[in-house]
C-alpha positions as CSV (number, residue, x, y, z in Angstrom):
1,G,-4.6,-2.6,8.7
2,I,-6.9,-3.3,6.6
3,A,-10.0,-3.9,8.9
4,V,-10.8,-0.3,9.2
5,P,-11.7,0.3,5.5
6,I,-13.4,-3.0,5.3
7,I,-15.4,-1.7,8.5
8,K,-15.7,1.8,6.9
9,H,-17.1,0.0,3.4
10,L,-19.9,-1.6,5.0
11,Q,-20.9,1.1,7.4
12,A,-21.6,3.1,4.1
13,L,-23.5,-0.2,3.0
14,G,-25.5,0.3,5.8
15,V,-24.7,-3.2,7.4
16,R,-25.4,-3.1,11.2
17,Y,-25.2,-6.6,12.4
18,L,-22.0,-8.9,11.2
19,G,-21.5,-12.2,11.8
20,V,-17.5,-13.0,11.4
21,V,-16.5,-16.6,11.0
22,Y,-12.5,-16.8,11.2
23,V,-10.1,-19.7,11.2
24,N,-8.2,-20.1,14.8
25,D,-4.8,-19.2,13.6
26,P,-2.7,-16.2,13.9
27,Y,-3.7,-14.9,11.0
28,G,-7.4,-15.4,11.1
29,T,-7.8,-14.3,14.9
30,A,-5.8,-10.8,14.1
31,Y,-8.2,-10.3,11.2
32,A,-11.2,-11.2,13.4
33,R,-10.3,-9.2,16.1
34,G,-8.9,-6.1,13.9
35,L,-12.4,-6.1,12.6
36,Q,-13.8,-6.5,16.0
37,D,-11.9,-3.6,16.9
38,A,-12.0,-1.0,14.2
39,A,-15.8,-1.4,14.4
40,L,-15.9,-0.5,18.1
41,E,-13.9,2.7,17.0
42,Y,-15.2,3.8,13.6
43,A,-18.6,2.0,13.4
44,P,-20.0,2.1,17.1
45,E,-23.6,1.1,15.8
46,M,-22.3,-2.4,14.2
47,T,-22.8,-5.2,16.1
48,L,-20.4,-8.2,15.2
49,K,-20.9,-11.8,16.5
50,L,-17.6,-13.7,16.3
51,I,-16.8,-17.5,16.2
52,D,-13.7,-19.2,15.5
53,C,-13.2,-22.3,13.2
54,P,-10.4,-24.8,14.1
55,V,-7.9,-24.9,11.3
56,N,-8.7,-28.8,10.6
57,A,-12.0,-28.3,11.3
58,G,-12.4,-31.9,11.6
59,P,-16.1,-33.6,11.8
60,P,-19.0,-32.1,10.5
61,S,-20.2,-31.4,14.0
62,S,-17.7,-28.8,14.4
63,I,-19.0,-27.3,11.2
64,S,-22.6,-27.8,12.4
65,R,-21.9,-25.9,15.5
66,I,-20.4,-22.9,13.9
67,V,-23.2,-22.6,11.1
68,K,-25.7,-22.8,13.6
69,F,-24.0,-20.1,15.8
70,L,-24.0,-18.0,12.8
71,K,-27.9,-18.7,12.0
72,A,-29.2,-18.3,15.7
73,T,-27.4,-14.6,15.4
74,E,-30.5,-13.8,12.6
75,Y,-27.9,-11.7,10.8
76,R,-27.8,-10.9,6.9
77,Y,-24.6,-10.2,6.4
78,F,-21.4,-12.6,7.1
79,F,-17.8,-12.2,6.9
80,G,-15.6,-15.1,6.4
81,I,-11.9,-15.6,7.2
82,I,-11.7,-19.4,6.8
83,N,-9.0,-21.4,5.4
84,P,-8.1,-24.0,4.4
85,L,-9.9,-24.7,1.5
86,D,-11.8,-28.0,3.1
87,N,-12.9,-26.0,5.9
88,F,-14.4,-23.0,3.4
89,K,-16.1,-25.7,1.4
90,N,-17.6,-27.2,4.3
91,I,-18.6,-24.2,6.4
92,M,-20.4,-23.0,2.6
93,I,-22.0,-26.2,2.0
94,E,-23.4,-26.5,5.6
95,A,-24.6,-22.6,5.5
96,Y,-26.5,-23.3,2.3
97,K,-28.1,-26.3,3.8
98,E,-29.0,-24.3,6.8
99,G,-30.3,-21.4,4.7
100,I,-28.0,-18.9,5.5
101,A,-26.4,-18.5,1.8
102,G,-27.3,-18.5,-1.4
103,T,-30.9,-17.2,-0.4
104,G,-30.8,-14.2,-1.5
105,E,-31.4,-12.5,1.5
106,H,-28.1,-13.2,3.0
107,T,-24.6,-11.9,2.1
108,W,-21.4,-13.5,2.6
109,L,-18.2,-11.3,2.0
110,F,-14.5,-12.4,2.4
111,G,-11.3,-10.8,2.2
112,D,-9.1,-10.5,-1.1
113,S,-7.1,-13.7,0.4
114,Q,-9.4,-16.0,-0.3
115,Y,-9.9,-14.5,-4.1
116,G,-8.6,-17.7,-5.1
117,D,-10.6,-19.8,-3.6
118,I,-13.7,-18.5,-4.9
119,A,-13.0,-16.5,-8.0
120,L,-10.0,-19.1,-9.6
121,R,-11.7,-22.3,-8.9
122,A,-14.3,-23.8,-11.2
123,F,-17.2,-25.1,-8.9
124,P,-19.7,-27.4,-10.6
125,K,-22.8,-25.4,-11.7
126,D,-25.5,-25.5,-9.8
127,G,-23.5,-27.5,-7.4
128,P,-23.6,-27.1,-3.7
129,I,-20.6,-24.6,-3.4
130,H,-21.8,-22.5,-6.7
131,K,-25.3,-22.2,-5.3
132,A,-23.9,-21.5,-1.5
133,L,-22.0,-18.5,-3.1
134,L,-24.5,-17.1,-4.9
135,G,-24.9,-13.4,-3.2
136,S,-21.3,-13.6,-2.0
137,G,-18.5,-11.3,-2.7
138,V,-15.0,-10.6,-2.0
139,I,-13.8,-7.1,-0.7
140,Q,-10.1,-5.5,-1.1
141,A,-8.8,-3.4,1.1
142,S,-5.4,-1.6,1.7
143,G,-4.7,0.3,5.0
144,G,-5.2,3.7,6.2
145,I,-7.7,6.1,7.2
146,P,-8.0,8.6,4.9
147,D,-9.0,11.4,7.0
148,K,-5.9,10.2,9.4
149,M,-3.2,10.4,6.8
150,P,-0.5,12.8,6.5
């Protein structure tokens, strides 16, 4: 899978604490568990805290609960597996409001499956999503572990 190279890359960057928010569907759950398992095996010094997001997060209280959990970790690095687009936008706007996105002190990373949600959309300049995504990035990874490949 792609979790191992992502964790190894984050480890090389010196990330020791990572908050992971993921959509609670088969894809998001498997991705988040893969990150957790990869960290346990290949980066045991890295601590991950995971929180799920319903596919249709619904009321703002659900989004607020998720972001408050992430804020309470006091982590500086977050990885998002957040679909559909409404969840992504709502979480990032709330994260900005709560001071854990777009601050210059926090880094949000996303897998390349969210590239279209981030890079291919024209968010209004200086709007909440634009501001929330300052200091964020997309990681493209491919499976395999170089030292264990045939």
